C-alpha positions as a LaTeX table, in Angstrom:
\begin{tabular}{lrrr}
\hline
Residue & $x$ (\AA) & $y$ (\AA) & $z$ (\AA) \\
\hline
Met1 & 115.45 & 119.89 & 114.45 \\
Lys2 & 118.55 & 118.78 & 116.41 \\
Lys3 & 118.34 & 115.41 & 114.69 \\
Tyr4 & 118.54 & 116.98 & 111.21 \\
Leu5 & 121.35 & 119.34 & 112.20 \\
Leu6 & 123.41 & 116.40 & 113.48 \\
Lys7 & 122.65 & 114.47 & 110.31 \\
Ala8 & 123.78 & 117.40 & 108.14 \\
Leu9 & 126.97 & 117.77 & 110.21 \\
Ile10 & 127.90 & 114.12 & 109.62 \\
Ile11 & 127.42 & 114.44 & 105.88 \\
Ile12 & 129.35 & 117.74 & 105.71 \\
Thr13 & 132.22 & 116.12 & 107.62 \\
Ala14 & 132.30 & 113.27 & 105.12 \\
Leu15 & 132.37 & 115.70 & 102.18 \\
Ala16 & 135.14 & 117.69 & 103.83 \\
Leu17 & 137.23 & 114.55 & 104.08 \\
Phe18 & 136.71 & 114.02 & 100.38 \\
Cys19 & 137.66 & 117.58 & 99.51 \\
Thr20 & 140.95 & 117.25 & 101.41 \\
Gly21 & 141.82 & 114.03 & 99.65 \\
Gly22 & 139.94 & 112.06 & 97.01 \\
Tyr23 & 141.27 & 108.88 & 98.60 \\
Tyr24 & 138.64 & 109.23 & 101.31 \\
Leu25 & 135.65 & 109.39 & 98.93 \\
Leu26 & 134.42 & 105.84 & 99.36 \\
Thr27 & 135.30 & 105.37 & 103.02 \\
Ala28 & 133.99 & 108.77 & 104.12 \\
Thr29 & 130.65 & 108.57 & 102.33 \\
Asp30 & 130.14 & 104.97 & 103.48 \\
Phe31 & 131.03 & 106.09 & 107.00 \\
Ala32 & 128.45 & 108.89 & 106.80 \\
Lys33 & 125.73 & 106.58 & 105.52 \\
Asp34 & 126.51 & 103.99 & 108.18 \\
Ile35 & 126.43 & 106.52 & 111.02 \\
Thr36 & 123.21 & 108.17 & 109.86 \\
Asp37 & 121.57 & 104.78 & 109.36 \\
Arg38 & 122.64 & 103.67 & 112.80 \\
Leu39 & 121.36 & 106.83 & 114.45 \\
Phe40 & 118.16 & 107.46 & 112.53 \\
Gly41 & 117.27 & 104.20 & 110.81 \\
Ser42 & 117.63 & 103.39 & 107.13 \\
Glu43 & 116.72 & 106.12 & 104.66 \\
Glu44 & 114.92 & 103.50 & 102.56 \\
Ala45 & 111.23 & 103.53 & 103.41 \\
Tyr46 & 107.95 & 102.54 & 101.87 \\
Thr47 & 104.92 & 104.82 & 101.86 \\
Tyr48 & 101.73 & 102.80 & 101.66 \\
Gly49 & 99.35 & 105.69 & 101.34 \\
Ile50 & 96.69 & 104.76 & 103.89 \\
Thr51 & 96.46 & 107.56 & 106.43 \\
Asn52 & 93.65 & 106.46 & 108.67 \\
Gly53 & 95.44 & 107.27 & 111.92 \\
Ala54 & 95.20 & 103.72 & 113.26 \\
Glu55 & 96.31 & 103.15 & 116.83 \\
Val56 & 98.83 & 100.54 & 117.95 \\
Glu57 & 98.59 & 99.38 & 121.53 \\
Ile58 & 101.18 & 96.99 & 123.04 \\
Thr59 & 100.88 & 95.28 & 126.43 \\
Leu60 & 103.83 & 93.44 & 127.99 \\
Val61 & 102.99 & 90.52 & 130.30 \\
His62 & 105.23 & 88.54 & 132.70 \\
Phe63 & 108.44 & 90.37 & 131.74 \\
Ser64 & 109.13 & 91.69 & 135.23 \\
Glu65 & 108.34 & 88.27 & 136.75 \\
Gln66 & 111.00 & 86.83 & 134.43 \\
Ser67 & 113.47 & 89.48 & 135.68 \\
Val68 & 113.78 & 91.18 & 132.29 \\
Pro69 & 115.42 & 94.62 & 132.81 \\
Asp70 & 113.25 & 97.67 & 132.19 \\
Asn71 & 115.47 & 99.01 & 129.38 \\
Leu72 & 115.29 & 95.62 & 127.60 \\
Gln73 & 111.51 & 95.58 & 128.00 \\
Gly74 & 111.45 & 98.94 & 126.25 \\
Arg75 & 113.44 & 97.59 & 123.32 \\
Val76 & 111.11 & 94.58 & 122.96 \\
Lys77 & 108.08 & 96.85 & 123.01 \\
Ser78 & 109.67 & 99.13 & 120.43 \\
Tyr79 & 110.15 & 96.19 & 118.03 \\
Phe80 & 106.47 & 95.27 & 118.07 \\
Glu81 & 105.32 & 98.90 & 117.97 \\
Arg82 & 107.37 & 99.57 & 114.84 \\
Tyr83 & 106.32 & 96.35 & 113.13 \\
Leu84 & 102.60 & 96.83 & 113.79 \\
Ala85 & 102.65 & 100.56 & 113.01 \\
Thr86 & 103.88 & 99.61 & 109.53 \\
Leu87 & 100.81 & 97.38 & 109.09 \\
Thr88 & 98.50 & 100.34 & 109.72 \\
Gly89 & 99.57 & 101.68 & 106.31 \\
Leu90 & 101.14 & 104.91 & 107.54 \\
Gly91 & 104.51 & 104.01 & 106.03 \\
Glu92 & 107.39 & 101.79 & 107.03 \\
Glu93 & 108.76 & 102.10 & 110.55 \\
Ser94 & 112.38 & 101.00 & 110.30 \\
Leu95 & 113.49 & 98.09 & 112.49 \\
Tyr96 & 117.12 & 98.92 & 111.77 \\
Pro97 & 117.96 & 100.82 & 115.00 \\
Leu98 & 116.88 & 97.80 & 117.09 \\
Phe99 & 119.29 & 95.28 & 115.56 \\
Ala100 & 123.00 & 94.66 & 115.92 \\
Phe101 & 125.05 & 95.89 & 112.97 \\
Gln102 & 124.61 & 93.72 & 109.83 \\
Cys103 & 122.29 & 91.26 & 111.57 \\
Glu104 & 120.84 & 88.98 & 108.89 \\
Asp105 & 117.57 & 88.61 & 110.77 \\
Tyr106 & 116.97 & 92.35 & 110.41 \\
Leu107 & 116.61 & 91.83 & 106.66 \\
Thr108 & 114.30 & 88.83 & 106.92 \\
Asp109 & 112.17 & 90.57 & 109.56 \\
Thr110 & 111.90 & 93.61 & 107.31 \\
Leu111 & 110.91 & 91.39 & 104.39 \\
Ala112 & 108.13 & 89.76 & 106.41 \\
Met113 & 106.93 & 93.15 & 107.69 \\
Arg114 & 106.85 & 94.68 & 104.20 \\
Tyr115 & 105.03 & 91.68 & 102.81 \\
Glu116 & 102.31 & 91.85 & 105.46 \\
Ala117 & 101.97 & 95.60 & 104.98 \\
Glu118 & 101.71 & 95.25 & 101.21 \\
Arg119 & 98.95 & 92.64 & 101.54 \\
Phe120 & 96.95 & 95.08 & 103.66 \\
Tyr121 & 97.59 & 98.08 & 101.46 \\
Leu122 & 97.20 & 96.52 & 98.01 \\
Asn123 & 93.93 & 94.89 & 99.08 \\
Asn124 & 92.66 & 98.15 & 100.62 \\
Leu125 & 92.55 & 96.72 & 104.15 \\
Ala126 & 93.09 & 99.46 & 106.70 \\
Pro127 & 92.72 & 98.44 & 110.36 \\
Asp128 & 91.29 & 101.09 & 112.64 \\
Lys129 & 93.38 & 99.78 & 115.53 \\
Ile130 & 95.85 & 97.00 & 116.33 \\
Thr131 & 96.37 & 95.69 & 119.85 \\
Ser132 & 98.89 & 93.05 & 120.88 \\
Glu133 & 99.71 & 91.23 & 124.10 \\
Ile134 & 103.38 & 90.21 & 124.31 \\
Gln135 & 103.91 & 87.54 & 126.94 \\
Cys136 & 107.39 & 86.52 & 128.05 \\
Thr137 & 107.33 & 82.77 & 128.66 \\
Arg138 & 111.08 & 82.33 & 129.27 \\
Ala139 & 114.07 & 84.56 & 129.90 \\
Val140 & 117.66 & 83.35 & 130.22 \\
Thr141 & 120.64 & 85.64 & 130.78 \\
Ala142 & 124.36 & 85.06 & 130.37 \\
Gly143 & 126.14 & 87.49 & 132.62 \\
Glu144 & 124.86 & 91.02 & 132.26 \\
Ser145 & 125.20 & 91.45 & 128.49 \\
Ile146 & 123.33 & 88.54 & 126.83 \\
Ala147 & 119.63 & 87.72 & 127.08 \\
Glu148 & 117.51 & 85.02 & 125.41 \\
Leu149 & 113.74 & 85.64 & 125.40 \\
Ser150 & 110.90 & 83.34 & 124.41 \\
Ile151 & 107.72 & 85.27 & 123.65 \\
Thr152 & 104.12 & 84.41 & 122.76 \\
Gln153 & 102.16 & 87.09 & 120.90 \\
Thr154 & 98.42 & 87.54 & 120.43 \\
Leu155 & 96.92 & 90.26 & 118.24 \\
Ser156 & 93.61 & 91.91 & 117.47 \\
Phe157 & 93.00 & 93.87 & 114.25 \\
Tyr158 & 89.91 & 96.07 & 114.26 \\
Phe159 & 88.23 & 96.45 & 110.86 \\
Gly160 & 85.01 & 98.38 & 111.49 \\
Glu161 & 82.54 & 95.90 & 112.96 \\
Ile162 & 84.92 & 92.94 & 112.56 \\
Thr163 & 87.67 & 92.14 & 115.06 \\
Ser164 & 90.28 & 89.80 & 113.60 \\
Gly165 & 92.21 & 87.70 & 116.11 \\
Val166 & 95.66 & 86.12 & 115.77 \\
Ser167 & 96.89 & 83.94 & 118.62 \\
Ala168 & 99.89 & 81.96 & 119.81 \\
Val169 & 102.58 & 83.40 & 117.55 \\
Ser170 & 105.93 & 82.33 & 118.99 \\
His171 & 109.07 & 84.48 & 118.89 \\
Ser172 & 112.61 & 83.78 & 120.03 \\
Phe173 & 114.91 & 86.80 & 120.53 \\
Ser174 & 118.61 & 86.92 & 121.36 \\
Tyr175 & 119.83 & 90.29 & 122.67 \\
Lys176 & 123.25 & 91.63 & 123.55 \\
Leu177 & 124.07 & 94.82 & 125.41 \\
Asn178 & 125.95 & 97.43 & 123.36 \\
Gly179 & 126.79 & 100.29 & 125.67 \\
Thr180 & 123.41 & 101.16 & 127.18 \\
Asp181 & 121.29 & 99.68 & 124.37 \\
Trp182 & 120.07 & 96.11 & 123.99 \\
Glu183 & 120.41 & 95.03 & 120.36 \\
Ile184 & 118.85 & 92.04 & 118.61 \\
Phe185 & 121.44 & 89.68 & 117.15 \\
Ala186 & 119.05 & 86.79 & 116.39 \\
His187 & 115.29 & 86.48 & 115.95 \\
Ser188 & 112.97 & 83.73 & 114.71 \\
Cys189 & 109.20 & 83.57 & 114.44 \\
Asp190 & 106.71 & 80.81 & 113.60 \\
Ser191 & 103.97 & 82.96 & 112.01 \\
Asp192 & 102.73 & 81.95 & 108.57 \\
Ser193 & 103.58 & 85.38 & 107.14 \\
Tyr194 & 107.17 & 85.10 & 108.33 \\
Lys195 & 107.54 & 81.58 & 106.91 \\
Tyr196 & 106.00 & 82.57 & 103.59 \\
Ala197 & 108.35 & 85.53 & 103.22 \\
Met198 & 111.32 & 83.32 & 104.10 \\
Lys199 & 110.36 & 80.84 & 101.38 \\
Ala200 & 110.22 & 83.67 & 98.87 \\
Phe201 & 113.70 & 84.72 & 99.98 \\
Glu202 & 115.01 & 81.15 & 99.61 \\
Arg203 & 113.54 & 80.87 & 96.11 \\
Glu204 & 115.49 & 83.93 & 94.98 \\
Tyr205 & 118.97 & 82.79 & 95.97 \\
Gln206 & 118.37 & 79.13 & 95.10 \\
Arg207 & 117.38 & 80.27 & 91.61 \\
Asp208 & 120.99 & 81.43 & 91.20 \\
Gly209 & 122.37 & 78.20 & 92.65 \\
Tyr210 & 123.33 & 79.48 & 96.10 \\
Gln211 & 122.82 & 78.14 & 99.59 \\
Arg212 & 122.22 & 80.63 & 102.38 \\
Ser213 & 125.51 & 79.64 & 104.01 \\
Asp214 & 127.28 & 80.86 & 100.83 \\
Leu215 & 125.94 & 84.40 & 101.06 \\
Thr216 & 127.63 & 87.41 & 102.56 \\
Tyr217 & 125.53 & 90.08 & 104.25 \\
Ser218 & 125.49 & 92.23 & 101.10 \\
Tyr219 & 124.22 & 89.30 & 99.04 \\
Ile220 & 121.58 & 88.46 & 101.63 \\
Glu221 & 120.47 & 92.10 & 101.38 \\
Lys222 & 120.28 & 91.83 & 97.59 \\
Tyr223 & 118.20 & 88.65 & 97.66 \\
Thr224 & 115.94 & 90.07 & 100.35 \\
Asp225 & 115.19 & 93.02 & 98.06 \\
Arg226 & 114.56 & 90.66 & 95.16 \\
Ala227 & 112.22 & 88.56 & 97.28 \\
Asn228 & 110.32 & 91.69 & 98.27 \\
Glu229 & 109.86 & 92.64 & 94.62 \\
Ala230 & 108.69 & 89.12 & 93.81 \\
Leu231 & 106.15 & 89.13 & 96.65 \\
Ile232 & 104.72 & 92.49 & 95.61 \\
Ala233 & 104.44 & 91.29 & 92.00 \\
Glu234 & 102.68 & 88.17 & 93.28 \\
Ile235 & 100.09 & 90.20 & 95.20 \\
Lys236 & 99.52 & 92.58 & 92.30 \\
Gly237 & 99.24 & 89.70 & 89.84 \\
Phe238 & 96.62 & 87.77 & 91.80 \\
Ser239 & 93.47 & 86.77 & 89.98 \\
His240 & 90.89 & 84.14 & 90.82 \\
Lys241 & 88.82 & 82.30 & 88.24 \\
Gly242 & 86.31 & 79.65 & 89.18 \\
Ile243 & 83.77 & 77.61 & 87.32 \\
Ala244 & 80.20 & 78.45 & 88.28 \\
Gly245 & 77.73 & 75.59 & 88.33 \\
Glu246 & 74.32 & 74.62 & 89.52 \\
Ile247 & 74.27 & 73.71 & 93.20 \\
Pro248 & 73.34 & 70.01 & 93.50 \\
Gln249 & 70.43 & 68.73 & 95.55 \\
Val250 & 71.30 & 66.91 & 98.78 \\
Glu251 & 69.38 & 64.96 & 101.40 \\
Tyr252 & 70.75 & 67.06 & 104.26 \\
Pro253 & 72.02 & 70.64 & 103.91 \\
Tyr254 & 75.21 & 71.95 & 105.51 \\
Leu255 & 74.62 & 73.79 & 108.82 \\
Arg256 & 76.69 & 76.87 & 108.04 \\
Asn257 & 76.02 & 78.75 & 111.26 \\
Ala258 & 77.11 & 75.78 & 113.37 \\
Ala259 & 80.35 & 75.52 & 111.38 \\
Gln260 & 80.91 & 79.26 & 111.78 \\
Asn261 & 80.39 & 79.10 & 115.56 \\
Tyr262 & 82.82 & 76.20 & 115.87 \\
Ala263 & 85.45 & 78.00 & 113.79 \\
Arg264 & 85.24 & 81.09 & 115.96 \\
Thr265 & 85.33 & 79.08 & 119.20 \\
Trp266 & 88.25 & 76.79 & 118.35 \\
Gly267 & 90.20 & 78.96 & 115.93 \\
Asp268 & 91.57 & 81.06 & 118.78 \\
Cys269 & 93.66 & 78.61 & 120.78 \\
Ser270 & 94.71 & 81.32 & 123.26 \\
Glu271 & 91.26 & 81.00 & 124.83 \\
Ser272 & 90.06 & 77.42 & 124.25 \\
Gly273 & 93.13 & 75.56 & 123.07 \\
Arg274 & 92.82 & 73.15 & 120.17 \\
Asn275 & 90.19 & 70.43 & 120.28 \\
Thr276 & 92.76 & 67.70 & 120.83 \\
Ala277 & 90.46 & 65.52 & 122.97 \\
Tyr278 & 88.46 & 64.50 & 119.90 \\
Phe279 & 90.65 & 65.27 & 116.89 \\
Gly280 & 94.32 & 65.33 & 117.90 \\
Ser281 & 96.58 & 68.18 & 116.80 \\
Tyr282 & 99.30 & 68.46 & 114.18 \\
Glu283 & 102.06 & 70.92 & 113.38 \\
Asp284 & 100.21 & 71.69 & 110.16 \\
Asn285 & 96.73 & 71.64 & 111.67 \\
Ala286 & 94.88 & 73.55 & 108.95 \\
Ala287 & 93.07 & 70.66 & 107.26 \\
Asn288 & 92.31 & 68.97 & 110.59 \\
Phe289 & 90.73 & 72.21 & 111.83 \\
Thr290 & 88.57 & 72.77 & 108.74 \\
Ser291 & 87.46 & 69.11 & 108.86 \\
Gln292 & 86.33 & 69.69 & 112.45 \\
Cys293 & 84.30 & 72.69 & 111.27 \\
Leu294 & 82.54 & 70.47 & 108.72 \\
Ile295 & 81.76 & 67.90 & 111.44 \\
Ala296 & 80.25 & 70.74 & 113.52 \\
Gly297 & 78.20 & 71.70 & 110.44 \\
Gly298 & 76.63 & 68.25 & 110.37 \\
Ile299 & 78.77 & 66.49 & 107.74 \\
Pro300 & 79.21 & 62.85 & 108.85 \\
Met301 & 82.49 & 60.96 & 108.72 \\
Asp302 & 82.84 & 58.66 & 105.73 \\
Val303 & 84.37 & 55.19 & 106.16 \\
Gln304 & 83.33 & 53.89 & 102.74 \\
Gly305 & 85.35 & 53.35 & 99.59 \\
Glu306 & 89.10 & 53.19 & 99.15 \\
Ala307 & 91.53 & 55.19 & 101.25 \\
Lys308 & 91.25 & 58.27 & 99.02 \\
Thr309 & 87.44 & 58.36 & 99.28 \\
Gln310 & 87.28 & 58.07 & 103.05 \\
Trp311 & 87.09 & 61.02 & 105.40 \\
Lys312 & 87.30 & 60.18 & 109.10 \\
Trp313 & 89.04 & 60.76 & 112.42 \\
Tyr314 & 88.41 & 58.32 & 115.27 \\
Ser315 & 91.92 & 58.07 & 116.72 \\
Asp316 & 95.44 & 59.29 & 116.07 \\
Ser317 & 96.47 & 56.33 & 113.92 \\
Glu318 & 96.16 & 56.21 & 110.13 \\
Asn319 & 93.70 & 53.55 & 108.96 \\
Ser320 & 92.23 & 52.92 & 105.50 \\
Asp321 & 89.93 & 50.04 & 106.48 \\
Asn322 & 86.18 & 50.54 & 106.03 \\
Ser323 & 85.80 & 50.82 & 109.78 \\
His324 & 85.09 & 53.42 & 112.46 \\
Ser325 & 88.72 & 53.55 & 113.58 \\
Gly326 & 91.86 & 55.55 & 112.96 \\
Tyr327 & 91.97 & 58.49 & 110.58 \\
Ser328 & 92.11 & 59.05 & 106.82 \\
Arg329 & 94.66 & 61.32 & 105.16 \\
Ser330 & 91.84 & 63.44 & 103.74 \\
Phe331 & 90.85 & 64.56 & 107.24 \\
Ile332 & 94.25 & 66.04 & 108.14 \\
Asn333 & 95.92 & 66.79 & 104.80 \\
Gly334 & 94.75 & 69.56 & 102.47 \\
Ala335 & 95.74 & 67.97 & 99.16 \\
Asp336 & 94.02 & 64.71 & 100.13 \\
Phe337 & 90.95 & 66.60 & 101.34 \\
Tyr338 & 90.70 & 68.33 & 97.95 \\
Arg339 & 90.88 & 64.96 & 96.19 \\
Tyr340 & 88.17 & 63.57 & 98.47 \\
Cys341 & 85.93 & 66.52 & 97.60 \\
Leu342 & 86.52 & 65.94 & 93.89 \\
Glu343 & 86.01 & 62.18 & 93.90 \\
Asn344 & 83.53 & 61.31 & 96.65 \\
Lys345 & 80.24 & 59.85 & 95.39 \\
Gly346 & 77.28 & 58.31 & 97.16 \\
Phe347 & 77.41 & 58.55 & 100.95 \\
Gly348 & 78.93 & 61.56 & 102.68 \\
Leu349 & 80.08 & 65.02 & 101.72 \\
Val350 & 78.65 & 66.78 & 98.68 \\
Ser351 & 80.74 & 69.75 & 97.56 \\
Met352 & 81.65 & 71.84 & 94.52 \\
Cys353 & 85.34 & 72.42 & 93.83 \\
Asn354 & 86.91 & 75.48 & 92.22 \\
Val355 & 83.82 & 77.68 & 92.24 \\
Pro356 & 84.19 & 81.48 & 91.88 \\
Leu357 & 84.95 & 83.40 & 95.04 \\
Ser358 & 81.66 & 85.23 & 94.49 \\
Met359 & 79.83 & 81.97 & 95.28 \\
Ala360 & 81.57 & 81.52 & 98.63 \\
Glu361 & 79.48 & 81.53 & 101.80 \\
Thr362 & 80.07 & 81.20 & 105.51 \\
Gly363 & 81.38 & 77.70 & 106.24 \\
Asp364 & 82.94 & 77.13 & 102.83 \\
Ile365 & 86.59 & 76.11 & 102.55 \\
Val366 & 89.26 & 78.14 & 100.79 \\
Gln367 & 92.58 & 76.51 & 99.91 \\
Leu368 & 95.56 & 78.83 & 99.51 \\
Leu369 & 98.15 & 78.05 & 96.83 \\
Asp370 & 101.59 & 79.34 & 95.89 \\
Gly371 & 102.61 & 80.74 & 92.52 \\
Asn372 & 103.07 & 77.23 & 91.13 \\
Gly373 & 99.58 & 76.17 & 92.18 \\
Glu374 & 100.93 & 74.03 & 95.03 \\
Tyr375 & 98.82 & 73.72 & 98.18 \\
Ile376 & 99.97 & 75.83 & 101.16 \\
Thr377 & 97.13 & 75.76 & 103.69 \\
Gln378 & 93.37 & 76.16 & 104.00 \\
Cys379 & 90.80 & 78.08 & 106.01 \\
Val380 & 87.05 & 78.23 & 106.64 \\
Ile381 & 85.03 & 81.35 & 105.82 \\
Thr382 & 83.50 & 82.92 & 108.93 \\
Ser383 & 81.91 & 86.05 & 107.42 \\
Thr384 & 81.11 & 87.63 & 104.05 \\
Glu385 & 79.86 & 90.93 & 105.49 \\
Gly386 & 81.99 & 93.83 & 104.23 \\
Gly387 & 84.56 & 91.43 & 102.78 \\
Ile388 & 85.55 & 87.79 & 103.19 \\
Phe389 & 86.90 & 86.79 & 106.59 \\
Ala390 & 88.22 & 83.40 & 107.64 \\
Ala391 & 89.48 & 81.23 & 110.50 \\
Met392 & 92.48 & 78.92 & 110.29 \\
Asn393 & 94.72 & 76.84 & 112.47 \\
Asn394 & 98.39 & 77.02 & 111.45 \\
Thr395 & 99.00 & 80.47 & 112.74 \\
Asp396 & 95.67 & 80.58 & 114.58 \\
Arg397 & 93.44 & 83.26 & 113.09 \\
Val398 & 89.77 & 84.12 & 113.61 \\
Asp399 & 87.72 & 86.44 & 111.38 \\
Phe400 & 90.88 & 87.43 & 109.54 \\
Pro401 & 90.62 & 89.13 & 106.11 \\
Leu402 & 91.06 & 86.44 & 103.47 \\
Met403 & 93.00 & 88.76 & 101.18 \\
Ala404 & 95.55 & 89.51 & 103.92 \\
Leu405 & 96.54 & 85.84 & 104.18 \\
Asn406 & 99.60 & 84.36 & 102.49 \\
Phe407 & 99.00 & 82.99 & 99.00 \\
Ser408 & 99.38 & 83.63 & 95.30 \\
Gln409 & 96.34 & 81.68 & 94.08 \\
Leu410 & 93.32 & 80.14 & 95.73 \\
Arg411 & 90.58 & 77.58 & 95.14 \\
Val412 & 87.17 & 77.64 & 96.75 \\
Ile413 & 85.43 & 74.45 & 97.88 \\
Lys414 & 81.71 & 75.04 & 98.33 \\
Ile415 & 80.21 & 72.74 & 100.96 \\
Val416 & 76.63 & 71.81 & 100.03 \\
Gly417 & 75.65 & 69.08 & 102.51 \\
Tyr418 & 75.64 & 65.29 & 102.56 \\
Asn419 & 73.79 & 62.23 & 101.35 \\
Thr420 & 73.13 & 58.89 & 103.03 \\
Val421 & 73.03 & 56.89 & 99.81 \\
Asn422 & 74.82 & 53.53 & 100.20 \\
Leu423 & 74.97 & 54.06 & 103.96 \\
Val424 & 77.05 & 51.40 & 105.74 \\
Leu425 & 76.47 & 51.14 & 109.50 \\
\hline
\end{tabular}
């Protein structure tokens, strides 16, 4: 009640200034809006309509060991609580009070948060609970008023019987002390959702011929809003059409359960790390990871044919010879993997490209595409019980709802098995 009385008092004061002199109309009302926004968060909010009462549980790890002050720890925790509470579908929790005034990263963080929340809501995905461990890996202070924090985040989303895991999301925060409050003046994040939202933002201002360095805060705000509208339209406009066909006969069927077990074991790098001893690791590790799942499912490496019809990884050096050495582009690159699936004949993988999503099974590969049909990343299906869930290895996800991932279009590659025709030893 006190909050609303104070809010009313600010607005009345602004109106009084206007009544005593029209000159103050713009400055007074802007002043009132700025003060109320700073105290209570932005009035602009989204109501997603899911009211399932989901819990959000945050655990901070290694902050005290890194000598992070208690009041700063509270501000960090508040950021993640607000962000994740928005994903439960109960409505937007404003990040505004946690940021320094007119911080550009506030707008991009809000865009990413809204995009993730919309993917959950518009696809009717309501987690029962979200838990997150926030680990401080590095803390550097400059005097008593500046702090730089490096953070690694892991998350669990509980969807009935399925627990979806997200691991090793990296954050970098810069804080400054304003009175008694620590405020964010810079933030970056390497999650796929954050990057996807940022690309949407870039598309909007580049469409008008601008560079980000050209934009004032008000223009950045405008383009952030436009990007949000574009992302929502993209989600709403999604449709998937595949071409059904008869599943071909193969000598050896795909071992789907083995592929599923591998995906669940190695998709969460917070526990096992990536399988670098046998398959290396890349910044964009999605295709490499799904190729590993196929190996686990019994699909043999293919050293035959030209470079585009080979599929192999023996060492971290590209090699297109018909030999058991090096790697082929198709093993680590999604676009090349898709071409291999389309064109491979004789020995090796037998698959069906662009089948309907209704034909997808555990162990099949789904490639995610942007609005122009360009490849973004790919994942392996880990469950089709109560929805389609997948594992992937850019942002590392296990049993994550397919429809909550970042894409505009998709194509399904059905893995059937392999043949040993034309086998070359």
